[in-house]
C-alpha positions in Angstrom: 49.0 125.5 117.1 50.6 122.3 115.9 54.2 121.4 116.7 56.3 118.8 114.9 59.0 117.2 117.1 59.4 113.9 115.4 62.2 114.7 112.9 64.0 111.4 113.6 61.0 109.6 112.0 61.0 111.9 109.0 61.8 115.6 108.4 59.8 118.1 106.3 60.9 118.6 102.7 63.0 121.7 102.3 61.3 124.1 99.8 64.6 124.4 97.9 64.7 120.7 97.5 61.2 120.7 96.0 62.3 123.4 93.5 65.2 121.2 92.4 63.0 118.2 91.9 60.1 119.8 90.1 61.8 120.0 86.6 62.3 116.3 86.8 58.6 115.7 87.6 57.4 118.0 84.8 59.8 118.6 81.9 62.6 116.1 82.2 60.6 112.8 82.3 62.8 110.6 80.1 63.8 107.1 81.2 67.5 107.3 82.1 68.1 104.0 80.2 66.8 105.4 76.9 69.5 106.5 74.5 67.6 109.5 73.1 67.9 113.1 74.3 65.1 112.7 76.9 66.8 109.8 78.5 70.3 111.4 78.3 69.0 114.4 80.2 67.8 112.4 83.2 70.8 110.1 83.1 73.1 113.1 83.3 71.1 114.4 86.3 71.6 111.1 88.1 75.3 111.1 87.5 75.7 114.7 88.5 73.9 113.9 91.8 76.1 110.8 92.3 79.2 112.9 91.8 78.0 115.5 94.2 77.1 113.0 96.9 80.4 111.1 96.6 82.3 114.4 96.9 80.8 115.1 100.4 82.0 111.8 101.6 85.4 111.9 99.9 84.4 108.8 98.0 84.3 107.8 94.3 81.1 108.2 92.4 81.4 104.5 91.5 81.0 103.7 95.2 77.6 105.3 95.5 74.5 103.2 94.7 71.1 104.8 94.9 68.3 102.8 96.7 64.7 103.3 97.9 66.0 104.4 101.3 67.8 103.2 104.4 66.0 99.9 104.9 66.9 98.7 101.4 70.5 99.9 101.8 70.8 98.0 105.1 69.3 94.9 103.6 71.6 95.2 100.5 74.8 95.5 102.6 73.9 92.6 105.0 72.4 90.1 102.5 75.0 90.6 99.8 77.9 90.4 102.4 76.6 87.1 103.7 75.8 85.7 100.3 79.0 86.9 98.4 81.8 87.5 100.9 82.2 84.2 102.7 80.6 85.6 105.9 79.4 82.9 108.3 79.3 85.0 111.5 77.8 88.5 112.2 78.0 90.8 115.1 75.5 93.5 115.9 74.0 95.1 119.1 70.6 94.6 120.7 69.6 98.2 120.0 70.0 98.4 116.3 67.2 99.5 114.0 64.9 96.6 113.0 66.0 97.0 109.4 69.3 95.5 110.6 68.1 93.3 113.5 65.2 91.6 111.7 67.4 91.0 108.6 70.2 89.3 110.6 67.7 87.4 112.8 66.0 86.0 109.7 69.3 85.0 108.2 70.3 83.2 111.4 66.9 81.4 111.4 67.6 80.3 107.8 71.0 78.9 109.0 73.0 81.2 106.7 74.9 83.0 109.5 75.6 82.7 113.2 74.7 85.9 115.1 76.4 87.4 118.2 75.4 90.5 120.1 78.0 92.9 121.5 77.4 94.2 125.0 76.2 97.7 125.7 76.6 99.8 128.9 73.8 101.3 131.0 73.5 104.3 128.8 73.5 102.3 125.5 77.1 102.7 124.3 78.8 99.7 122.6 81.4 97.9 124.7 84.4 98.1 122.5 86.4 95.6 124.6 83.6 93.0 124.2 83.5 93.8 120.4 87.2 93.1 120.1 86.8 89.8 122.1 84.0 88.7 119.7 86.1 89.7 116.7 89.1 87.8 118.0 86.9 84.7 118.4 85.3 85.2 115.0 87.6 87.0 112.5 86.1 87.9 109.1 82.7 88.5 110.6 80.2 91.0 109.4 79.9 93.9 111.9 76.7 95.9 111.6 76.5 98.8 114.1 74.7 102.1 113.7 76.4 105.5 113.8 73.7 107.0 115.9 70.8 105.2 117.6 67.5 106.4 116.2 65.7 106.2 119.6 68.2 107.5 122.2 70.7 109.2 120.0 73.9 107.5 121.3 76.9 108.0 118.9 79.2 105.1 117.9 83.0 105.9 117.8 82.9 105.2 114.0 86.6 105.3 113.3 87.5 103.2 116.4 85.1 100.5 115.4 86.3 100.6 111.8 89.9 100.2 112.9 88.9 97.2 115.1 87.2 95.6 112.1 90.2 96.1 109.9 92.4 94.5 112.6 90.4 91.3 112.4 89.6 91.3 108.7 85.9 92.0 109.4 83.4 93.6 107.0 82.0 96.7 108.6 78.5 98.0 107.7 77.4 101.2 109.5 73.8 102.3 109.4 74.3 106.1 109.1 70.7 107.0 108.4 70.4 109.3 111.4 73.8 111.0 110.9 74.1 111.7 107.1 73.4 115.3 106.6 74.1 116.1 110.3 77.8 115.1 110.6 80.7 115.1 108.1 81.8 111.5 107.4 85.2 111.3 105.6 85.3 107.8 104.0 88.9 108.4 102.8 89.9 108.3 106.5 87.5 105.6 107.9 88.0 102.0 106.7 84.3 101.2 106.5 82.8 98.9 103.8 79.2 100.0 103.7 77.2 103.0 104.9 73.5 103.6 104.5 71.5 106.8 103.9 67.8 107.9 103.7 67.2 111.4 102.2 64.0 112.1 104.3 66.1 112.3 107.5 67.7 115.5 106.3 64.8 117.3 104.6 65.0 115.4 101.3 62.3 113.3 99.7 61.0 110.0 101.0 61.6 106.8 99.1 65.3 107.4 98.1 68.6 106.8 99.7 72.0 105.3 98.9 74.4 102.6 99.9 78.1 103.4 99.8 80.1 100.2 98.9 83.8 100.5 99.3 85.6 99.9 95.9 87.5 96.9 97.4 84.2 95.0 98.1 82.9 92.9 95.3 79.3 91.8 95.6 76.7 90.6 93.1 73.5 92.4 92.2 70.9 92.9 94.9 67.9 93.3 92.5 68.0 91.6 89.1 66.2 92.8 86.1 68.2 95.6 84.6 71.6 97.2 84.2 70.7 100.2 86.4 73.1 101.3 89.2 76.0 99.6 87.3 74.1 96.3 87.2 73.7 96.2 91.0 70.0 97.3 91.3 67.6 96.6 88.5 64.7 99.0 88.1 64.1 102.5 86.6 65.8 105.0 88.8 63.8 107.5 91.0 65.2 110.4 89.1 63.6 113.3 90.9 64.2 111.6 94.3 67.9 111.3 93.5 68.1 114.9 92.4 66.3 115.9 95.7 68.7 113.8 97.8 71.7 115.5 96.3 70.2 119.0 96.8 69.2 118.2 100.4 72.7 117.0 101.1 74.2 120.2 99.5 72.0 122.4 101.7 72.9 120.3 104.8 76.6 120.7 104.2 76.5 124.4 103.4 74.8 125.1 106.8 75.8 122.2 109.0 77.5 124.1 111.8 74.7 126.7 111.9 72.0 124.1 112.0 73.8 122.1 114.6 74.2 125.1 116.9 70.5 126.0 116.5 69.2 122.4 117.1 71.4 121.6 120.0 70.3 124.8 121.7 66.7 123.6 121.4 67.5 120.2 122.7 69.3 121.6 125.8 66.6 124.2 126.4 63.9 121.5 126.4 65.9 119.2 128.7 66.7 122.0 131.2 63.1 123.2 131.4 61.7 119.7 131.7 64.1 119.0 134.6 63.1 122.2 136.3 59.3 121.9 135.9 58.4 118.2 136.1 59.7 116.3 139.2 61.2 112.9 138.5 62.2 113.5 134.9 65.0 111.2 133.6 66.7 111.0 130.2 67.4 107.8 128.3 70.7 107.2 126.8 73.8 109.4 127.0 71.6 112.5 126.5 74.1 115.3 126.9 77.2 113.3 126.3 78.2 111.4 123.1 74.8 111.8 121.6 73.1 112.9 118.4 72.1 116.5 118.8 68.7 116.1 117.1 67.3 113.6 119.6 66.1 113.9 123.2 64.6 110.7 124.7 62.7 111.6 127.9 61.5 109.2 130.6 58.5 110.7 132.4 57.2 109.9 135.8 54.7 107.0 136.1 51.1 108.2 136.1 47.6 106.8 135.6 47.7 108.2 132.0 51.2 106.9 131.2 50.0 104.7 128.3 48.1 107.7 126.8 50.9 110.3 127.0 51.7 110.3 123.3 48.0 110.2 122.4 47.3 113.2 124.7 50.3 115.1 123.3 49.0 114.6 119.8 45.5 115.8 120.8 47.3 118.9 122.4 49.0 119.6 119.1 52.5 118.1 119.7 53.8 115.3 117.5 56.5 113.2 119.1 57.3 109.4 119.2 57.7 106.6 121.6 60.5 105.1 119.6 61.2 104.2 115.9 58.4 105.2 113.5 58.9 101.8 111.8 57.6 100.1 115.0 54.5 102.2 115.4 51.5 100.0 116.2 53.7 97.4 117.8 52.5 96.2 121.2 55.9 94.9 122.3 57.3 98.3 123.2 60.7 99.6 122.4 63.4 97.0 122.1 66.0 99.7 122.7 64.5 100.8 126.0 64.1 97.2 127.1 67.8 96.6 126.4 68.6 99.5 128.7 66.2 98.2 131.4 64.1 101.4 131.4 61.2 101.1 133.8 58.2 100.1 131.6 55.8 101.8 134.0 57.3 105.2 133.1 56.4 106.5 129.7 59.3 107.4 127.4 58.9 110.0 124.6 61.4 110.8 121.9 61.5 114.4 120.9 63.6 115.1 117.8 64.3 118.5 116.3 65.2 120.0 113.0 66.4 123.3 111.6 62.8 124.4 111.0 61.9 124.1 114.7 61.8 127.3 116.8 62.0 128.0 120.6 58.3 129.1 120.6 57.4 125.6 119.5 59.4 124.0 122.3 57.8 126.4 124.8 54.4 125.2 123.5 55.3 121.6 123.9 56.6 122.3 127.4 53.4 124.1 128.3 51.3 121.1 127.2 53.5 118.7 129.1 53.1 120.8 132.3 49.4 120.8 131.8 49.3 117.0 131.4 51.3 116.6 134.6 49.3 119.4 136.3 52.5 121.3 137.1 51.9 124.9 138.0 54.6 127.4 137.0 54.9 130.5 139.1 
């Protein structure tokens, strides 16, 4: 048996999404920029997808720009804000995704922006009082904070942060990669300037996402070379990817409450049984509080095989993660767990669930963990 519990890294493609994409891989192959009927077919598919996506967020289709995924969307929001909107100061947190952190750190290194880090509490939540203090000192900053942390799952009070940013004339970019498709986000009610999305986090295809740009924000093109995406992003569009993104979002919204109930039950079940069966288990972040229901970050007791826990789980047939998939192979460890002062001698594993996971799979993972820790269950 093989069990996949690494859905925060990527989720399996929904078969219905593949069905929606296949015609645009086979029959409808025209370049959307072509004026003949082959091009008009694919152009229409893109615009239908854009309209559908915008509708779910109560946004205008003209505010949705398709990208290659979350990293590009984050880079586009940050780089264009600093280049085009008179931004000289940026605020982020020490536990953001590297697509945000590394971009801002590089811009500071180049002397293009001054960077400040908002404080976080012991569970990883952003200190809103400190955020307001930083905004009062540096009005018209760029604030880049993620809606849900990809490693520990902590949720940001999105509307509260947006209102703080509006109070101090700040530009607010929110990395919503882990929450799009899992939570409803009403952009008509939240004064945010940018949000980022990656389709493969909610059973869509890899290599496609979008950036929402509020209509009141005026930035210049991110990629030059063509008039695609209303002159903002040159390059032939990923037609079947865009169609797949829209279909995946449609499925997610149609079944969101049902999926949330199912996934949260799996998360709670695993947490409860780990606590009962392996002495010394801890959970990183605000595990059962204000937290993403798909993610469970577990801090295991220190052992001689601590460094090999993920490897041993993989051999046993359980796929999980030590942190962000984008940092795999890194020898520096998780910057998120370091910021929370998690004991580095204790191995931490992120288990992340999807609608396709079943209780039997969680039981299998629990059995393998008990075997690794030589726990006998009566």
